[in-house]
N, C-alpha and C positions, 0 to 999 in steps of 0.2 A: 332293774335299770339304774336305780340309785347307787347300788354297790358298784355296778359296772362303770358308771360315770366317775366315781371316785378314783377308780384304778386307771382309767384312760380318759383323758380330757378330749381327745380327738375322735369322738364317736360320730356316727351318722346323725343327721338332724333329728330324726324321729326319736332315737335313743336319748340324745342330749335333751331334747324337748321334754320327753316324758320324765326323765330324771329330774330336771330342773323344776318341772311342775309339781312333782311329788314332794321334792324337798321344800319348796315354798309353801305347799299346802300343810305339811307337818309343822313347819315353823309358824305359820299363821295360826294353826290350831293351838299350839302352845301359848302363843301370845294372847289369843282370845281367852284361854283358860286362866291365864294370869290376870287379865283384866277383870274377868268375872269374879275371881277369888278376891281381888282387892275391893271390888264393888260390894261383895257380900260382907267383907270385914268392916267396911264403913257403915253399912246398914246395921250390923249387929252392935257396933260400938255406940251408935246413936240410940239404938233401942235400949241398951243397958243403962244409959244415962237417964232415960225417961221412965224406967221401971218396966214391970211386966206388961202393963197395959199398952205402954208406948211400943214395946217390942212387938206385941201382937198386931198393933195398928200398922207399924212399918212393914211387917211381914205380909200382912194381908194387902196393904196398898201396893207394895212393890210387886207382889205376885198373886193375882187373884186366883190362880189355879194351884196355889200351894197345898190346899187341903186335898185336892184330888191327887196330886203327885205324891203326897206323904202317905196316902192310903194305897195307891196302886203302883207306886214307884215313879221315877222321873223318866218319861219316855224319851226325853232329849238329853238327859244328864246322867248322873250316876244312879245306880239301882239302890244304893243305901240311903237315899234321901238327901244327899249333899246337894245344895243349891247350885245351879249353873245357868248361865244365860242360854237362851234358845239359839242354836246355830244352824244356819242354812248352808249345808255343805256344798250344794250345787252352785250357789252364788260365790262361795269362797273359792271353789275350784276354778270357776270362770275368771275370777279376779286374779288368781295365781297364774293361770295360763296367759292372761293378758300381760301381766307383769313380766313374765319370762320372755314373751314375744317382744315386748317393748325394749327390754334390756338387750336381747340378742340383736334386735333390729338396729339399735344405735351403736352396737359394737361391730356388727358386720355389714352395715349399710344395706340391709335387705335380707330377709330370712332365707330366701332361695339361694343366696350367694354365700358360700362358706369355703374355707380352704384350710390348709395345713401350713405350719411355719416352715417346713422343709421345702415347700414348693419354690419359694423365691431363690434360695441358694442353688437348688437343682436346675432351675431355668438359667441362672447365670452361668453355671458350669456347662450347660448345653451350648450356650452362646460361645463360650471359649472353645469348646470342641469343634463347633461348626466353623469358627474362624480358622482354626488350624487346618481343617479339611480344605477350605478354600485356598489358603496360601500353599498347601501341599500340591493341590491340583493345578494351580495357576501361579507361577512364580512372578509375583507383582513387581518386585524390585528389579529383577533382570529384564522384564518386559518394558518397564519404564525407561531403563537405560537404552534399550534397543530402539524405542520410539524417539527418544531425544537424538540418538545418533542418526536415525533415518531422516528426521527433520533437518538436521544440520547438513547432511549429505545432499538432500534435495535443494536446500537453500544455497549451497556452494556452487551449484552448476550454473555456468554463465553462457549466454548466447549473444549474438550480435544483432542489435536492434537496427531498424532503418536509420541511416545516418551514421552508422559506425559505432554508436555507443554500446556499452555492455549492459545486458539486462539479466535479471535473475527470475526465479519463480515468483517472488512477491511483486515484481514490477511488470510482469506480463499482463498487458491490459487489452490486447486485441487478439483476434483469432490468428492472425499471421504470427504474432509474437509467441503465442502458445505452441504453434506448430514448430517454430524455430527452437523453442525450449525443448520440445519432445525429441528433436533430432540430437541436440547437444546432450540430453540426458541419456539417451540410448548409447551414445558414444562413450560417455563417462561411466555408465554402468558396466559396459563390457570392455573396460580399459585393459583388462588382462585376460580376456576371453574366458571369464568365469573360472579362473584358476587362482585360488588363494595363494599368494606368494609366500615364500619362507621368510623373506625380509619385507616388512611393511613398506608400501610405496607412499605412505603419508596420507592414505585415504582410509580412515578408521572403519568405515562401513564395509569396504571390500576386504579388509584385513580379517574380519571375524565371521562374516556371513557368507553362505554359499548359495548362489542362485540355483533354482531347480526348474526343470522343464523348459519353459520358453517365456518370451515377452509378448504380450498381447496389446495391440492397438485397436480399440473398439470405439465406435461412435454411434450415437442415436440421432436419427434424422426425422424431419417432418416433411409432409407432402406439400407441394406448392398449391396455393389457393388463389382465388380471385377475390380479394378483399377491398380493393381500392374503389373510391368514388369514380363515376363515369368520366368526369372531367380530369381525373388524375391518372387514369389508366394509360394514356400515352407515355407517361414517364415512370409508371409503377405497374408493370405488367404482371408480375408475380409477387405473391406474399408468402413469406415463410414465418408462420406464427409459432405459438408455444407448443410444447410437447404434450401437454395434458389432453388436448383434443385432436391434435393433428399428427401424432407420431406414426411413422411408417414402420410396420412390423412384418413386412413380407417383401418379396421381390429381391432384386439385385441392384447394386450400384455399378454402373458401367463407367470405367475410367477412360481417359483420352487415349490411353495406350491399347484399349480393347480388353483389358483385364476386367473380369466381373467378380464382384464380392457379394456373396449372398448373405441374407439375414440369418443370424444364428440365435436360436432360442436359448441355447446353453450359455452364450455370452451376453445375451440381452441386447443385441445390436448388430451392426455390420462390423465384423472384426477380422483382423489379420494377425497371424502369429509370426514372430521373428525368432530365429534360432539364437542360442547363446553363443554365437560366434560374431565377433565384432565386424569383420569384413562383410559377411553374408547379411547380417542384420542391417547395416548401414546401406547396403545396396538395395535391400527390399524397402527401406524407409524412403530413400530417394526416388524409387520407382513410384511409390504412392504419392509423393509430393509432386512429381512431374505429371502424374496422371490426373490430378485434381481430386484426390480423395476427400479433401476438406473444401467445402464450398458454403454457400449461403444457407443450404438446408441443414447443415450440422448444428445441432443444438446442445450436444454434450459429447465430449471427447475424453477418453481415459487411457492411461498407461497402466497396465496391470502386470505384476510379476510376483513371484513367491521366492522366499529364501528360507533356509534352515540354519539354525544355530545349535551346534552339538554341545558346547559347554552348558547351555541352558536347556537343551533338549526340547526346544519349541520350534514350531514352524509358523511363518507369518505370510499373509497375503496382503499385498499393498495395492491400493487403487489411488492413483494421482489423477484427479479429474478436473475438467474445466467446463463450466456451464456458460453457454452463450445465450444471453437474453435477446429476444427479438427487438429490444429497444436499445441495444448497444453495450450493455453491461457484461463484464466477464468476471465470474466468480471462480476462485481456486480453492481446492480442498485436497487434503492428504488423509486418506482413511487406511488404517492398518489394523488387521484383526489377527490375533494370535491363538494358537491351539497346541495341544499335545496329541500326537497320533497314538502314542503308546503310554497311556496314563498309568498302567500297572507294570511297566518295565522296571527292573531293579535299579537302573541308572537314575531314575527319577523318584525313587522311594516308593515304588508301587506297593510294597508290603504295608507301609504306613498308610497309604491312601485306602487300601482295602480294609485295614483294621479300623480306621476312623469311620469309614462308611458303615461297617457292621455295628460299631458302637452307636452311631447316629440312628440307624434303623431300629435297634433295640430300644433306644431312649425314646424315639418318637412313638413307637408302639406302646410303651409304658405310659407316656404322657397322654396319648389318645385314649387308652383304656381308662385312665383316671378321669379324663374329661367326660367320657360317656357315662361312667359310673356316677359322677356328681350330678349329671342331668337326670339320670334315672332315680337316684337316691333322694327323692323328694316326697313330702307327705301327700302331694296331690299333683294331678296332671298340669294344673295351672302353674304350679310352682316349677315344674320341669320346663314348661314353655318359658317362664320368666327367666330361668337360668340360661336357657338357650339364646334368648334375644338380648341378654345382657351385653353391653358394648364390649367388655373385655373378652367375653366368651366368643363373640363374633370375630374378634381379632385372632383368637386362638384357632378358631375354625378355618379362617383364611390361611393361617400358617400351615395347617395340615393339608389343605387343598393344594397349595403351592408346592409343598414338599413332595406330594404324590406326583404332581406335574413334573417336577425336577427329576424324580426317579424314572418316569416314563421317557423323558427326553434323553436322559443319560443312557438308557438301554438302547434307544434308537440310534444314538450317536455311536455307541460301540459296535452296532451291527450295520452301520451305513457302509454300502459297498465302496464308496470313495475313500473311506478310511481303511477298510480291510484289504483292498486291492490297489493301494497306492503304488506308484512307480516313480521315484525321484530321478531315475536315469532316462525316462522317456522324453523324446524331443517335443512331445505334444503337451499343450497346456492341460493340466489336470483339473482345473476349475475347482480348487479347494476353497474358493471364497465363500460359497454358501455353507460349506461345512465349518469353516472357521467362524463365520457369523453365527452359526448354530451353537457352537461351543461358547461363544461370547454371551449368547442369550442365557445359557445355563448358568454361567458365572454371575450374570446380572440378577437372575432370580434368586440365586444363593445370597447375593448381597442384600436383596430385598428382605429375605427371611432373617438375615442378621439384624436388620433394623426393626422389623415388626416383632420379632421374638423378644428383643430387648424392651420394646414398648409394652408387650404383654407382661413382662416381668414386673413392671411398675405396678400393675394391678394386683400382683401377688405380694408386694412388699408390705402391705398393711397387716399381714398376718404375723409378721416377725416381731414388731414392737409397737407400743402406743404412739411413739413419735412418727414412725413410718406410716402408721394408720392415719394419723392426722394429716400427714402430707398427701397420702392417697385420697383422703376425703376432700382436700382442697383442690386437687387436680380434677376429681370428679365434678366438683361444683363449678370449676372454671369451664369445663367442657359442657356442662349443662346450661350455663348462662351465656355461652359463646354463640348460641344459635341466633339470637336477636342481634347481637353485635356483629356477627358475621354477615348478616343480610345488609345491615347499614354499611359496613366496610366494603362489601362487594359492589353495592350500587355506586358509592362515591368513587371507589377505585376505578371501576369500569368507565365512569364518566370522564375521569382524567386520562384513561388509556385512549378512548376514542377521540377526545379533543387533541391529545398529543399527536396521534397519528395523522389527523387532518391538518394540524398547524405545522408540524415539522417533518412529516413523512417525505416530502420532496427534497429536503436538504440534509436530513440526518438519517444515516443508515439504521441507527438504533430505533427509529420510529417509522420505518418504511412498511410496517405491517402491524396487525393487531397483536400477534404474539411477541415480536420484538419490543413493541411499546410496553406491553405488560411486564416483560422481563426487566426492561430498563427502569420503569417506575418502582418495581418491587425492590430492585437493588438500591435505588435511591431511598426508598422507605426505610430500609435497614442501614442506610449510610455506608454502603460498601462499594460505591461506584462514583465516578466523576462525570464531567461533561455538563454540569449545571450552568457554568458561565457561558459556554457556547450557545446553549439553548436560550439564554436570556437575550442574546443579540439578535435572534430571529424575530420577525414580526409577530407581535403578541406574546413573545416569550417572557417578558418581564412580568406581565400580569398573570400569565400561566404559572410561573415559578412562585410568585407571591402567594397565589391561591393554593398551590400544592403544598408549599412549606407550612402555611397557616392551617389548612384543613387536613391535608393528607398526612402530614408528618407530625405536627404539634398536637392537633386535636385528636386524631384517631389513635396515635401512639399513646397519648396520655389516657384516652378512654380505655385502652387495653390494660394499661397499668392499674387504672382504677378498678377494672373488672377483676383482676387478680386480688387486689386488696379487699374488694367487697366479698369475694369468695372466702378469703381468710377470715374476715369478720363474721360471715354467716356460719362457718363451721364452728367458730368459737362460741357464737350465740346459741347454736343448737346443742353444743355440749353443756352450756350453762343452764339452758332452759329446754330440755328435750320435749319434743312434741311428736305425736304419732303422725307419720307422713308415709304415704304409699310410694315406694320407689317407682321410678319410671319404667323399669323392666316389668314390674307387676301390672302396671296400667296397660302396657302394650300387650302383655300376655292375656289379660282379661279381655281386651278387645278382640284378639285373635280367637280365643276360646269361645267367646260369645258368638262370633261369626260362624264357628264350626259347631256350635251348640253343645259344647262340653259342659257337663253338669257343674253347678256352683260348688265352691268349697265352703260348706256351711260353717265349719269351725275354723275359718281362716283367722289366725291370731293377729294378722295385720289389720283386720277390720272388726275385731271383737271389741265391744264397748265395755268400759269399766262399770260394774254393778253400782246401783245407786247407794247401797248401804256403806260402801267404802270405795271412793273414786280415786284415791291416791294413797301412797304410803304416808303422807303427811297426816291424813285423818286417822290412820291407824296409830301413828305415834302419839297423836293428841289424845286418843282414847286411853292410852296407857298412863298418861300423866295427869289428866284432868280429874278433878274430884267429881264423882257421880252425883 
């Protein structure tokens, strides 16, 4: 083992441990021999100065068993009668094992956690490959341009408001105005009967995108209830409440013209399809308007359509929705999801996508094999459990689980009938919105892996150089000490969130719920938002802002800075004055193993005590220099 460790520094823990123990044992024995020789030399010199009688006296006093050893040989020393100190090899070996464990513990921050220098650059290279795979599958720049163009197109549509004024998507604030906007939008969307003109008509959206299938108008409705007080019922006979508890998911809607519109599970509401022909589509829309398709029971209305872009080779599903609150509020939203129906087509670099996916699969398999080997390659089951429950190892395990989930979702996407049997020329709505949303979920999970894999690489950086090791130790210390601070921060922060929601929820949209309030205060905490001055004008706002700035921003933020500085000082102090400390992963592993009745690790170097005859290297160095 000693020869092997000299040739290769990156051996398994048991080989390195045995080699280091043997090396320290041999060095310790040589030191003890030198100390014994010097002690014998001092005694002989003193005896020579005092004469033969003095020499005999010193020899007898120093070693009462000298006569027996001279006659029968030295049982603990040399057979030729050379004097040597008595050596307890068992205690020496225990001390050597403890020293090795202590040295490796402070180098690796836990004897169960070890790694190789090449893991950090290998993980960084994998992050780069993973990024190129994402941008090859999902053209981010082109889709960003398409989204901006869609938003501009929707915002440019004008309709006539009551009184003759012009309105837009952003100014539609009533149910009537949203319906008028829908009619104007359908007319503008089909300005050229879905034929891309050779010469642009000044509408960029229609110049480059091609609508497919049809346009769908769909609404979600609620059932009428009797919610009024008895004395109010004469003037409030029916109530139309919120969707969560009173949504109508069956039956039909009968219009004034006698037309019936049934509930569609595929569309998720009561929907009507309009063809991609301007004259026919506007006639159908006007028929719905005259028939009373929109009424007090409507709680959500959406305009859905899909378009394809051949230069970018992507297909999009657009959902322009209006949410009608039972209390008079109208919320507007534009949701667009993008996907590629043929990810392996030559036009979109399908060969590159397939090649990168193969490289990723091989790399993940190699990383996972190394991950499993490092858990198995431990001197005891308790050390394997400690390696498994280590925070960085749990992050790595999370990465592998999510990557497997991404692979399963990708296979299901490729075999989805809506993708395999699509028909862009069909006049019927293909309902690719769930499929596009599914594709977006895959890209989202891939972005999560891009982040978490990068975080995992931080834990491997300490194996590359001492400076990176120190930085990693500081990060570990910050995370370890953040628990108590995190509890204090959460309690104080949630107090301000709840108070802000109660004080300003009725006047400020950013405080009209627990989640919006938390998001607002968090952006204020990191100073990336505004609106502080308006909040101070509200009742109680001045006192609230004073307390939040003083406690929430100044005190808590500086406590966090102090936490980082304290972690830096703690790491520096541990390096200057190393002390044996059981890592948290080993403590957790022992608790788990004790619960499962796993046998103790008797020779655990992290818990082995230094023998009494030499408790530190300082005593050994002193024994070499002091006069016996």
